[in-house]
C-alpha positions in Angstrom: 30.8 5.6 -13.7 32.4 2.2 -13.3 32.2 2.3 -9.4 28.5 3.2 -9.7 27.8 0.2 -11.9 29.9 -2.1 -9.7 27.8 -1.0 -6.6 24.6 -1.4 -8.5 25.6 -4.9 -9.7 26.6 -5.9 -6.1 23.4 -4.7 -4.5 21.1 -6.3 -7.2 23.1 -9.6 -6.9 22.8 -9.6 -3.1 19.0 -9.1 -3.3 18.7 -11.8 -6.0 20.6 -14.3 -3.9 18.5 -13.4 -0.8 15.4 -14.0 -2.9 16.7 -17.3 -4.3 17.2 -18.5 -0.7 13.8 -17.5 0.3 11.5 -19.5 -2.1 8.6 -19.3 0.3 8.7 -15.6 -0.1 7.8 -16.0 -3.8 5.0 -18.5 -3.1 3.5 -16.4 -0.3 3.5 -13.3 -2.6 1.3 -15.2 -4.9 -1.0 -16.8 -2.4 -2.5 -13.5 -1.2 -3.7 -12.2 -4.7 -4.8 -15.7 -5.7 -7.1 -16.0 -2.6 -8.7 -12.7 -3.7 -9.0 -13.8 -7.3 -10.4 -17.3 -6.6 -12.3 -17.0 -3.4 -13.3 -13.4 -2.8 -14.0 -12.5 -6.4 -16.4 -15.5 -6.7 -18.4 -14.1 -3.7 -18.4 -10.5 -4.8 -19.1 -11.1 -8.5 -22.9 -10.9 -8.2 -22.9 -8.1 -5.6 -20.5 -5.9 -7.4 -21.6 -5.5 -10.9 -19.4 -3.1 -12.9 -20.3 -0.6 -15.6 -18.3 0.2 -18.7 -15.5 2.4 -17.6 -12.1 3.2 -19.2 -10.0 1.4 -20.2 -12.6 -1.3 -20.7 -14.9 -1.1 -23.7 -17.5 -3.6 -22.6 -18.9 -5.1 -19.4 -16.3 -7.1 -17.5 -16.3 -9.6 -14.7 -15.2 -8.7 -11.2 -12.1 -11.0 -11.6 -11.0 -9.0 -14.6 -11.4 -5.7 -12.8 -9.3 -6.7 -9.8 -6.3 -8.3 -11.6 -4.5 -4.9 -11.9 -5.3 -4.1 -8.3 -3.9 -7.5 -7.3 -0.8 -6.8 -9.2 -0.5 -3.7 -7.2 -0.9 -5.8 -4.0 2.0 -7.9 -5.0 4.2 -4.8 -5.6 3.1 -3.1 -2.4 3.6 -6.1 -0.1 6.9 -7.1 -1.7 8.2 -3.5 -1.7 7.6 -3.4 2.0 9.0 -6.8 2.6 12.2 -6.1 0.7 12.6 -2.9 2.7 12.7 -5.1 5.8 16.3 -6.0 4.8 17.2 -2.4 5.1 16.2 -2.3 8.7 18.1 -5.5 9.3 21.2 -4.1 7.6 20.9 -1.0 9.8 20.7 -3.0 13.0 23.8 -4.9 12.0 25.6 -1.7 11.1 25.9 -2.5 7.5 23.7 0.4 6.3 25.8 3.1 7.9 28.9 1.6 6.4 27.3 1.5 3.0 25.9 5.1 3.2 29.2 6.6 4.3 31.0 5.2 1.3 32.2 7.7 -1.4 29.3 6.7 -3.6 26.2 9.0 -3.8 23.5 8.0 -1.3 20.8 8.5 -3.9 22.5 5.9 -6.1 22.8 3.4 -3.4 19.1 3.7 -2.4 18.1 3.7 -6.0 20.0 0.4 -6.5 18.2 -1.0 -3.5 14.9 0.1 -4.9 15.7 -1.3 -8.4 16.7 -4.7 -6.9 13.4 -4.9 -4.9 11.4 -3.7 -7.9 13.0 -6.5 -10.2 11.8 -9.1 -7.7 8.4 -7.5 -7.5 7.9 -7.4 -11.2 9.0 -11.1 -11.5 6.3 -12.0 -9.0 3.8 -9.9 -10.8 4.4 -11.5 -14.1 4.0 -14.9 -12.4 0.6 -13.9 -11.1 -0.5 -12.5 -14.6 0.6 -15.9 -16.1 -1.6 -17.8 -13.6 -4.5 -15.4 -14.2 -4.1 -16.0 -18.0 -4.2 -19.8 -17.4 -7.5 -19.2 -15.5 -8.9 -17.4 -18.5 -8.3 -13.8 -17.5 -6.1 -12.7 -20.4 -4.9 -9.2 -21.4 -3.7 -7.9 -24.7 -0.2 -9.2 -25.5 1.6 -5.8 -25.5 -0.1 -5.0 -22.3 2.2 -7.4 -20.5 5.1 -5.3 -21.8 3.8 -1.9 -20.6 3.1 -2.9 -17.0 6.2 -1.8 -15.0 5.1 1.1 -12.6 6.6 -0.5 -9.4 9.3 2.0 -8.4 7.0 4.1 -6.3 6.0 1.2 -4.2 9.5 0.2 -3.5 10.4 3.7 -2.7 7.6 3.9 -0.2 9.0 1.0 1.7 12.5 2.4 1.7 11.2 5.8 3.0 9.3 4.1 5.8 12.3 2.0 6.9 14.3 5.1 7.3 12.1 6.1 10.3 12.0 2.7 12.0 14.7 1.6 14.4 13.9 -2.1 15.0 12.5 -4.9 12.9 9.8 -5.5 15.4 8.4 -1.9 14.8 8.7 -2.3 11.1 6.3 -5.3 11.1 3.7 -3.2 12.9 4.1 -0.3 10.5 3.8 -2.6 7.6 0.3 -3.6 8.7 -0.6 0.0 9.7 0.4 1.3 6.2 -0.3 -1.6 3.8 -3.9 -2.3 4.6 -5.2 1.3 4.6 -3.2 1.9 1.4 -4.6 -1.1 -0.3 -8.2 -1.1 0.7 -8.7 2.7 0.4 -7.8 2.6 -3.3 -9.2 1.6 -6.6 -7.6 -1.8 -6.5 -10.8 -3.6 -5.5 -13.6 -1.1 -6.3 -14.0 1.7 -8.9 -14.4 5.2 -7.6 -18.0 5.5 -8.7 -18.8 2.5 -6.4 -17.0 4.2 -3.5 -19.0 7.4 -4.2 -22.3 5.5 -3.7 -21.2 4.6 -0.1 -19.3 7.8 1.0 -18.1 10.9 -0.8 -15.3 11.3 1.7 -14.1 7.7 1.1 -14.2 8.4 -2.6 -12.1 11.5 -2.2 -9.5 9.6 -0.1 -9.3 6.8 -2.6 -8.9 9.4 -5.5 -5.9 11.1 -3.8 -4.2 7.9 -2.7 -1.0 7.5 -4.7 -1.5 3.7 -4.8 -4.8 4.3 -6.7 -2.9 6.1 -9.4 -0.3 3.3 -9.5 -3.1 0.8 -9.9 -4.8 2.8 -12.6 -1.5 3.1 -14.4 -1.1 -0.7 -14.3 -4.8 -1.1 -15.4 -4.4 1.2 -18.5 -1.0 -0.2 -19.4 -2.4 -3.8 -19.4 -4.9 -2.6 -22.0 -2.4 -0.8 -24.1 -3.6 2.6 -23.1 -1.9 5.6 -21.7 -3.1 7.4 -18.5 -1.1 10.6 -18.3 -2.7 11.8 -15.0 -1.9 8.4 -13.3 1.6 8.6 -14.6 2.1 12.1 -13.4 0.9 11.4 -9.8 2.7 8.1 -9.7 6.0 9.8 -10.8 5.4 12.6 -8.3 4.8 10.2 -5.4 7.9 8.3 -6.5 10.1 11.4 -6.2 8.5 12.5 -2.9 9.1 9.0 -1.4 12.6 8.8 -2.7 13.4 12.3 -1.3 12.0 11.3 2.0 14.2 8.2 2.0 17.3 10.2 1.1 16.7 12.6 4.0 16.0 9.7 6.4 19.1 7.8 5.5 21.4 10.8 5.6 24.2 9.8 8.2 24.7 13.5 9.0 21.0 14.5 9.2 17.6 13.1 9.7 16.7 10.2 12.0 19.9 8.2 11.4 21.9 11.0 13.2 19.8 10.6 16.3 20.3 6.9 16.2 24.0 7.1 15.6 
């Protein structure tokens, strides 16, 4: 048990030191959602009136609706960004050395996901603090319940296992992030999507990111969404399993690159 904890502490510390040296990464992670909250929400407020839908018990402003989605944006972008370090480590040969150690691969990848998740959650809370200062406040306990970030970090790790160069990873980030984010309930409710296209509504409904956003949304209002939790947990396990297969030195894509 002790070697596992030592490895976990080392990986988390390494990620924390990397994050401390890249302060611009923290700022840039907040700029994107703040632009949506301040600029785009002001323009969409009148055009996108919202009805009373769970977990809300009264009419809300568009800014209030998109705050959980923008938290998801932070988690999604940072999860992919932190996974870029995995591609770098693999190009430098460090990843193969790490994964061929006596420690279980699933524990090493879990430690990496946990480290990236901790950074993402810190950025998310910073954004929620700024939103509260702007007058968009949530119930106090809601700030405690909002931690469903693991699936997003696991997605980045799974993708990085199939990419051989950092240049390719940057392209895949844009290819995956934007469809995942915009084809979800982060910016618009499902009933609004259905008014435009039933097919688009169905795609948004099955998007794992939509369930993660709804889990955040309900948690912020001290409510439990069992269906969102189920699909988010299922997606987490699927992405983690995909990452474990991809990073197996004796199987998967790493064998072909060895």
